[in-house]
C-alpha positions as CSV (number, residue, x, y, z in Angstrom):
1,M,176.6,5.4,46.6
2,T,174.4,2.4,47.2
3,I,170.7,3.0,46.3
4,R,168.4,0.9,48.4
5,S,164.7,0.2,48.3
6,F,162.6,3.3,48.7
7,N,160.5,3.4,51.8
8,P,158.4,6.6,52.0
9,P,157.6,8.3,55.3
10,V,154.0,7.8,56.5
11,R,152.3,11.2,55.9
12,T,148.8,12.5,56.6
13,L,147.8,14.2,53.3
14,M,145.6,17.2,53.8
15,G,146.6,19.3,50.9
16,P,144.9,19.7,47.5
17,G,145.8,16.1,46.4
18,P,146.7,13.4,46.4
19,A,144.7,12.6,49.4
20,D,145.2,9.7,51.9
21,V,144.7,6.4,50.1
22,H,142.4,4.0,51.9
23,P,144.1,0.8,53.2
24,R,141.6,-1.3,51.2
25,V,142.8,0.5,48.0
26,L,146.5,-0.1,48.9
27,A,145.8,-3.7,49.4
28,A,144.1,-4.0,46.0
29,L,147.2,-2.6,44.4
30,A,149.2,-5.6,45.6
31,R,146.9,-8.2,44.0
32,P,148.5,-10.3,41.2
33,T,148.9,-8.6,37.9
34,I,147.1,-10.2,35.0
35,G,147.0,-9.3,31.3
36,H,145.1,-6.3,30.2
37,L,143.1,-8.5,27.8
38,D,142.6,-11.3,30.2
39,P,138.8,-12.3,30.4
40,A,138.8,-11.8,34.2
41,F,140.3,-8.3,33.8
42,V,137.9,-7.4,31.0
43,G,135.0,-8.3,33.4
44,M,136.4,-6.0,36.0
45,M,136.7,-3.2,33.4
46,D,132.9,-3.5,32.9
47,E,132.3,-3.2,36.6
48,V,134.5,-0.1,36.8
49,K,132.4,1.5,34.1
50,D,129.2,0.7,35.9
51,L,130.6,1.9,39.2
52,L,131.8,5.2,37.6
53,R,128.3,5.7,36.2
54,T,127.0,5.5,39.8
55,A,129.6,8.0,41.0
56,F,128.9,10.4,38.1
57,R,125.1,9.9,38.4
58,T,124.8,9.1,34.7
59,Q,123.7,6.5,32.3
60,N,126.3,7.6,29.7
61,A,127.6,4.6,27.7
62,L,130.9,6.3,27.2
63,T,132.0,6.4,30.8
64,M,135.5,5.1,31.6
65,P,138.9,5.9,33.2
66,V,141.6,7.3,31.0
67,S,144.9,5.6,31.7
68,A,146.6,8.8,32.9
69,P,146.2,11.6,35.5
70,G,143.3,14.1,35.7
71,S,145.1,16.4,33.3
72,A,144.8,13.8,30.6
73,G,141.1,13.6,31.3
74,M,141.0,17.3,30.6
75,E,142.9,16.9,27.4
76,T,140.7,14.0,26.4
77,C,137.7,16.2,26.5
78,F,139.3,19.1,24.6
79,V,141.2,17.2,21.8
80,N,138.1,15.2,21.0
81,L,135.5,18.1,21.1
82,V,137.5,21.1,19.8
83,E,138.5,21.4,16.2
84,P,140.6,24.1,14.6
85,G,138.7,27.4,14.4
86,D,136.0,26.4,17.0
87,E,135.1,29.2,19.4
88,V,135.1,28.0,23.0
89,V,133.9,30.1,25.9
90,V,136.3,29.4,28.8
91,C,135.6,30.5,32.4
92,I,138.8,31.3,34.3
93,N,138.5,31.8,38.1
94,G,141.7,30.0,39.1
95,V,144.6,27.9,37.8
96,F,142.6,25.1,36.2
97,G,140.4,27.4,34.1
98,G,143.7,28.8,32.7
99,R,144.7,25.2,31.8
100,M,141.4,24.8,29.9
101,K,142.2,27.9,27.8
102,E,145.7,26.4,27.0
103,N,144.0,23.2,25.9
104,V,141.7,25.1,23.5
105,E,144.6,26.9,22.0
106,R,146.6,23.8,21.5
107,A,143.7,22.1,19.8
108,G,143.5,25.0,17.3
109,G,140.4,26.5,18.9
110,V,139.6,30.2,19.7
111,P,139.2,30.8,23.4
112,I,136.8,33.4,24.5
113,V,137.6,34.1,28.2
114,V,135.1,34.8,31.0
115,Q,137.5,36.2,33.6
116,G,136.4,35.7,37.2
117,A,137.8,36.6,40.6
118,W,140.1,34.1,42.3
119,G,138.2,32.6,45.2
120,R,134.8,33.2,43.7
121,A,132.4,31.0,41.7
122,V,131.9,31.6,38.0
123,D,129.3,34.3,37.5
124,P,126.4,32.9,35.5
125,D,125.2,36.3,34.3
126,Q,128.7,37.0,32.9
127,V,128.6,33.7,31.1
128,A,125.1,34.4,29.6
129,D,126.3,37.8,28.4
130,T,129.4,36.4,26.8
131,L,127.5,33.6,25.0
132,A,125.0,36.2,23.8
133,R,127.8,38.3,22.3
134,H,129.4,35.2,20.7
135,P,126.7,33.3,18.9
136,N,129.2,31.1,17.0
137,A,130.5,29.5,20.2
138,R,129.5,25.9,20.5
139,L,131.4,24.9,23.7
140,L,131.4,26.3,27.3
141,A,134.2,25.1,29.5
142,F,134.3,25.7,33.3
143,V,135.7,24.2,36.5
144,Q,133.0,23.1,38.9
145,A,135.4,22.7,41.8
146,E,138.4,25.0,41.4
147,T,141.2,23.2,43.4
148,S,143.5,26.3,43.4
149,T,141.0,28.4,45.4
150,G,138.3,26.2,46.9
151,A,135.5,27.9,45.0
152,Q,132.6,25.8,43.8
153,S,130.6,27.0,40.8
154,D,127.0,26.2,40.0
155,A,127.4,23.6,37.3
156,R,123.6,23.1,36.8
157,A,123.0,26.8,36.2
158,L,125.9,27.1,33.8
159,A,124.8,24.0,31.8
160,E,121.3,25.5,31.5
161,I,122.7,28.7,30.1
162,A,124.9,26.7,27.7
163,R,121.9,24.8,26.3
164,R,120.0,28.0,25.7
165,H,122.8,29.0,23.4
166,D,123.2,25.6,21.7
167,C,126.5,25.0,23.4
168,L,128.0,21.8,24.8
169,T,129.7,21.9,28.2
170,I,133.1,20.6,29.2
171,V,133.3,20.4,33.0
172,D,136.3,19.9,35.4
173,A,135.0,17.8,38.3
174,V,138.5,16.6,39.4
175,T,137.9,17.6,43.0
176,A,134.1,17.3,43.0
177,L,133.6,13.6,42.1
178,G,132.7,11.7,45.3
179,G,133.0,14.7,47.5
180,S,130.2,17.2,46.6
181,P,127.0,17.0,44.5
182,L,127.6,16.2,40.9
183,E,124.6,15.1,38.8
184,V,125.8,14.6,35.2
185,D,122.5,13.5,33.8
186,A,120.1,15.6,35.9
187,W,122.1,18.8,35.2
188,G,122.7,18.0,31.5
189,L,126.5,18.1,31.6
190,D,127.9,16.9,28.3
191,A,131.6,16.0,28.9
192,V,133.0,15.7,32.4
193,Y,136.4,14.6,33.6
194,S,137.8,13.9,37.1
195,G,140.8,12.3,38.8
196,S,141.3,9.2,41.0
197,Q,143.5,10.8,43.7
198,K,141.1,13.1,45.5
199,C,137.7,12.3,46.9
200,L,137.8,8.7,45.6
201,S,140.5,7.8,48.1
202,C,142.5,6.2,45.3
203,V,146.1,6.5,44.0
204,P,147.0,9.1,41.4
205,G,147.2,8.2,37.7
206,L,143.7,7.6,36.4
207,A,141.1,10.1,35.0
208,P,137.5,9.1,35.0
209,V,135.6,10.7,32.1
210,T,132.0,10.6,30.8
211,F,130.5,11.8,27.5
212,N,126.8,12.0,26.6
213,E,125.3,11.5,23.2
214,R,125.3,15.2,22.3
215,A,129.1,15.2,22.9
216,L,129.5,12.0,20.9
217,D,127.6,13.5,18.0
218,K,130.0,16.3,17.8
219,I,133.0,13.9,17.9
220,R,131.4,11.8,15.1
221,A,130.9,14.9,13.0
222,R,134.6,16.0,13.2
223,Q,136.1,17.2,9.9
224,T,139.7,16.7,11.2
225,K,141.5,13.9,13.0
226,V,141.7,14.1,16.8
227,Q,145.0,15.8,17.6
228,S,146.2,13.0,20.0
229,W,146.4,9.4,18.9
230,F,146.5,8.1,22.5
231,L,143.4,10.1,23.6
232,D,141.4,9.7,20.5
233,L,138.1,8.3,21.8
234,N,137.3,6.6,18.5
235,L,140.4,4.3,19.1
236,V,140.2,4.0,22.9
237,M,136.7,2.8,22.9
238,G,137.8,-0.2,20.9
239,Y,139.5,-1.3,24.1
240,W,136.9,-0.2,26.6
241,S,133.7,-1.0,24.7
242,G,131.7,-4.0,26.0
243,E,129.8,-4.3,22.8
244,Q,132.5,-6.0,20.7
245,K,135.7,-8.0,21.2
246,R,138.2,-5.9,22.9
247,S,141.0,-4.6,20.6
248,Y,144.5,-3.8,21.8
249,H,145.0,0.0,22.2
250,H,147.5,0.3,25.1
251,T,148.7,-1.7,28.1
252,A,146.3,-0.5,30.8
253,P,147.6,0.2,34.3
254,V,146.3,-3.1,35.6
255,N,147.0,-2.7,39.3
256,A,146.0,0.9,39.4
257,L,142.6,-0.1,37.9
258,Y,142.3,-2.7,40.7
259,A,142.7,0.2,43.1
260,L,140.1,2.4,41.3
261,H,137.7,-0.6,41.3
262,E,138.1,-1.0,45.1
263,S,137.7,2.7,45.7
264,L,134.5,2.8,43.7
265,V,133.2,-0.3,45.5
266,M,133.7,1.5,48.8
267,L,131.9,4.6,47.4
268,A,129.0,2.5,46.5
269,E,129.0,0.8,49.9
270,E,128.9,4.2,51.6
271,G,126.5,5.7,49.2
272,V,127.3,8.7,47.0
273,E,125.0,11.1,48.8
274,A,126.3,9.9,52.1
275,A,129.8,10.6,50.9
276,W,128.7,14.1,50.0
277,K,127.2,14.6,53.5
278,R,130.4,13.3,55.2
279,H,132.6,15.8,53.4
280,T,130.3,18.7,54.3
281,H,130.0,17.6,57.9
282,H,133.8,17.4,58.3
283,H,134.2,20.7,56.5
284,L,131.9,22.3,59.1
285,A,134.0,20.8,61.9
286,L,137.2,22.1,60.4
287,R,135.7,25.5,59.8
288,A,134.6,25.7,63.5
289,G,138.1,25.0,64.6
290,L,139.7,27.4,62.2
291,E,137.3,30.2,63.1
292,T,138.1,29.6,66.8
293,L,141.7,30.2,65.9
294,G,140.8,33.5,64.3
295,L,141.6,32.1,60.8
296,E,139.5,33.1,57.8
297,L,138.3,31.0,54.9
298,I,138.7,33.2,51.8
299,V,135.7,31.8,49.8
300,P,132.2,33.1,50.6
301,E,130.2,30.4,52.4
302,S,127.6,30.0,49.6
303,E,130.4,29.3,47.1
304,R,132.7,27.2,49.3
305,L,133.9,23.8,48.3
306,P,133.7,21.6,51.4
307,Q,136.6,19.3,50.5
308,L,139.1,22.0,49.7
309,N,139.5,24.9,52.2
310,S,141.6,28.0,51.4
311,V,142.7,29.7,54.6
312,A,144.1,33.2,54.7
313,V,147.6,33.4,56.2
314,P,147.7,35.8,59.1
315,A,149.8,38.9,58.9
316,G,153.4,38.3,60.0
317,I,153.3,34.5,59.5
318,D,155.5,32.8,57.0
319,E,153.1,30.4,55.3
320,A,155.9,28.1,53.8
321,A,157.6,27.9,57.2
322,L,154.4,26.7,58.9
323,R,153.9,24.1,56.3
324,A,157.5,22.9,56.7
325,R,157.0,22.6,60.5
326,L,153.9,20.6,60.0
327,L,155.6,18.3,57.6
328,S,158.7,17.7,59.6
329,R,157.2,17.5,63.1
330,Y,153.8,16.0,62.4
331,N,154.1,14.3,59.0
332,L,151.2,16.5,58.0
333,E,151.0,17.9,54.5
334,L,149.0,21.1,53.7
335,G,149.0,22.8,50.4
336,A,150.4,26.2,49.3
337,G,148.5,28.8,47.3
338,L,148.9,29.0,43.6
339,G,148.9,31.9,41.1
340,D,147.2,35.0,42.5
341,L,147.0,33.3,45.9
342,A,150.6,32.2,46.2
343,G,152.0,33.0,49.6
344,K,148.5,34.2,50.8
345,V,146.7,31.0,51.7
346,W,147.0,27.5,52.9
347,R,144.9,24.9,51.1
348,I,143.5,22.2,53.5
349,G,142.1,19.2,51.8
350,L,139.4,17.0,53.3
351,M,139.1,14.6,50.4
352,G,138.1,10.9,50.5
353,Y,139.9,9.0,53.2
354,S,141.5,12.2,54.4
355,S,138.1,13.4,55.4
356,R,137.9,11.8,58.8
357,P,137.7,13.2,62.4
358,A,141.3,12.1,63.4
359,N,142.7,14.2,60.6
360,I,140.7,17.3,61.5
361,L,141.8,17.2,65.1
362,L,145.4,16.5,64.2
363,C,145.4,19.4,61.7
364,L,143.8,21.9,64.2
365,G,146.1,20.9,67.1
366,A,149.3,21.0,65.0
367,M,148.4,24.3,63.3
368,A,147.5,26.0,66.6
369,S,150.7,24.8,68.3
370,E,153.0,25.9,65.6
371,L,151.2,29.2,65.0
372,D,151.5,29.9,68.7
373,A,155.2,29.2,68.5
374,M,155.5,31.6,65.6
375,G,154.0,34.5,67.6
376,Y,150.3,34.1,66.6
377,R,148.2,33.5,69.7
378,A,146.3,30.3,69.1
379,D,144.4,28.1,71.6
380,A,144.7,24.5,70.4
381,G,142.3,23.2,73.1
382,A,139.6,25.7,72.1
383,A,139.9,24.9,68.4
384,I,139.7,21.1,69.0
385,A,136.7,21.6,71.3
386,A,134.9,23.6,68.7
387,A,135.5,21.0,66.0
388,R,134.5,18.2,68.4
389,A,131.2,19.9,69.1
390,V,130.4,19.8,65.4
391,L,131.7,16.2,64.9
392,D,129.4,15.1,67.8
393,Q,126.4,16.3,65.9
394,A,124.7,14.0,63.5
395,A,126.0,14.4,59.9
């Protein structure tokens, strides 16, 4: 067998991630590779940090991209902030809260679980009650934007509760950053991680993180070594710090960082708040079309994440078969349900460059056509008209 160059099909990515990568970001990837200690590259690294501060809405000095996917951003927070024996309150209302619990355990901590319903936001009253019953807990971990369900929790309220109980917060903002309100400083969030492949319109493989001084004080006061050498912030900052000569830590993914830089430049050009409004506006258009088709979003409106929409599969419809038809006939990717929602929902992403009118209209028309062919009565024209009516309104 002769193996030739790989040429992937051109897809429209409207699942839970990765999202469509903007052409400007793809072009940035192709720029000449230079050394990861080259003065020109070091200058770009400083710009990336400044741009990330704008995206996170923070002044935190320790703001940078980890050279690995969002899961490594999560692990960076936990291995640096959790020591053996530490009690950590972990909110689980989907898959990624469960991964937080696993990180606590692997770091030697003691997880105290606040179990929530899948498809619902974390309950602040439940968190307050749990922290009151566990006065030794010094960390609260929760997912702001739960990608597995499309539920959005009130990060500001949860952080306020944590501070009342002298707890730091670890916040998963992988699907939130650039897509819905995230105010790290104004809300008092202590350690936050995200990913490059969702609302930033960038390629997978980088994990923006930010830590405030309260979080850094806990890291400095550690009695044990950080479990991971690669993710030990004491070592990584020797490379990312702008206050001293850069020391070699690892070979950074140079071209991927070009891509992240370009995506953050684009976010700054659009304006962070404008990006939040765009995602919400396009969500409302998609919702109008889905409701016209008689399809239901499972998350209550007040707790709904605009950029990740979980849609209940109608009775009698094979959800995997519909996704396969969309992929093979329209090059359109939607996501399946995970965990408790496996086989019960489609996850439709409107993230970053994927959040644009052409994608919404393609998705609604293709879904309606294929659902109708599978025996579910669906009027593609009516769904598209409903979406267009919203799109024609000012965002």
